C-alpha positions, -999 to +999 in steps of 0.1 A: +047-338+057+068-309+043+051-276+039+037-268+005+053-240-015+035-227-046+037-201-074+000-194-085+003-182-120-032-168-124-051-145-102-083-123-105-079-086-106-103-056-101-114-035-130-084-012-142-106+020-141-115+013-105-079+006-096-069+039-111-098+058-094-086+045-060-050+054-067-062+089-076-084+092-044-054+087-022-048+064+009-062+088+036-095+092+016-098+054+008-089+043+043-115+066+058-142+057+031-140+021+037-144+024+075-108+031+086-097-003+074-068-015+052-040+007+066-007-013+067+008+009+094+031+039+098+063+019+097+059+012+060+073+043+045+078+056+009+115+060-002+101+087-026+078+118-023+051+130-045+040+095-059+004+082-058-003+048-073-025+017-071-022-018-085-033-053-081-015-073-054+009-100-064+020-115-029+051-130-020+059-150+011+097-153+016+121-166+040+139-139+059+172-128+041+163-147+009+149-131-022+145-161-045+107-160-045+108-123-056+125-136-087+098-163-091+071-137-088+083-115-117+072-142-141+035-140-131+032-103-128+011-083-153+010-046-162-005-027-134+004-050-107+020-040-075+043-065-056+036-071-019+065-090-001+066-103+034+085-129+053+078-159+076+097-139+103+110-104+107+138-092+084+158-061+080+178-074+049+178-053+018+159-079-002+153-056-033+174-032-053+176-016-087+182-049-107+149-065-094+132-031-101+145-031-137+129-065-141+097-056-126+094-024-147+100-044-178+068-064-169+047-033-162+047-035-123+040-001-108+056-004-074+066-025-044+055-029-008+083-046+011+078-057+047+115-059+051+143-039+037+154-025+003+187-009-009+198+010-040+172+037-029+189+065-049+188+045-081+152+034-074+142+070-072+160+079-102+143+051-120+109+063-109+101+030-093+078+034-063+087+016-030+071+015+003+093-004+029+099-011+065+137-007+064+164+007+042+196-017+043+224-025+023+227-059+038+224-086+011+204-117+007+208-153-005+186-174-030+183-206-013+149-211+006+115-218-010+085-196-003+052-190-022+038-164-047+001-153-048-010-167-015-027-148+014-003-129+035-005-106+065+013-073+072+008-057+106-023-079+111-039-069+079-046-098+055-038-093+018-052-116-008-037-118-042-056-094-065-065-070-037-061-034-046-030-018-031-030+020-029+003+039-018+012+075-015+032+098+008+009+089+036+015+052+034-002+020+021-039+009+023-053-024+009-088-029-004-103-063-010-108-070-045-145-078-040-150-044-024-130-023-050-160-008-069-178+000-037-147+015-021-143+037-051-179+049-049-175+057-011-141+074-019-157+096-045-186+106-022-161+116+005-141+137-020-173+155-030-181+161+005-148+173+014-149+198-015-178+215+001-162+215+034-129+229+021-149+257+004-165+267+036-133+265+057-116+286+030-144+312+033-135+316+070-161+294+086-149+279+119-147+241+122-159+246+158-192+256+144-193+236+112-188+203+131-206+213+162-175+211+182-181+241+204-211+225+223-190+193+225-161+211+243-186+229+265-201+195+275-166+183+282-160+211+306-140+235+285-146+272+293-139+303+272-124+332+293-110+368+285 
């Protein structure tokens, strides 16, 4: 029996205000706040700097070196979505460029996570379209092989379901399960409040050694202070 390839037109999404709040919190805060989960790894890097966004995941499972399913995904994207693309095997092809970005921007998509390669990076930066990618490559693709849109996918062992919240900034990409999004925002805001107090104490000159109880830990570990 042949493998089933589907394009799922409708998905559930988190509350837009929750998504916006998670994007504002930033990936490091969200990752720590939800128990150091959801990080897609240090090899997915932004092509731009100074961008912090979040959106609902529209997922794409493609054949390596073939971007036909990205074109299929555009039709089901809604404003505020973030496209997440992976392949059935590793790929370094430049599967995405300025033309596809133009199409996604016309449908309100806020960014792309590409578990392969992108090209036209100069143009993508000029357009203001946010991209996180594993490779930058001018190598082209074909449009011949079926895949699926809005199915569960995995990047670096992290499962991403359609509609999960994807957060991206200069530090990388973090995914939050849609069902946990509101809780994740509460935890992130609590962490931000706590960090504000910590930052004020550090700025006032207090030592982290004392504030975090690290001096005694170092002593217990056998560290000695000498003149």
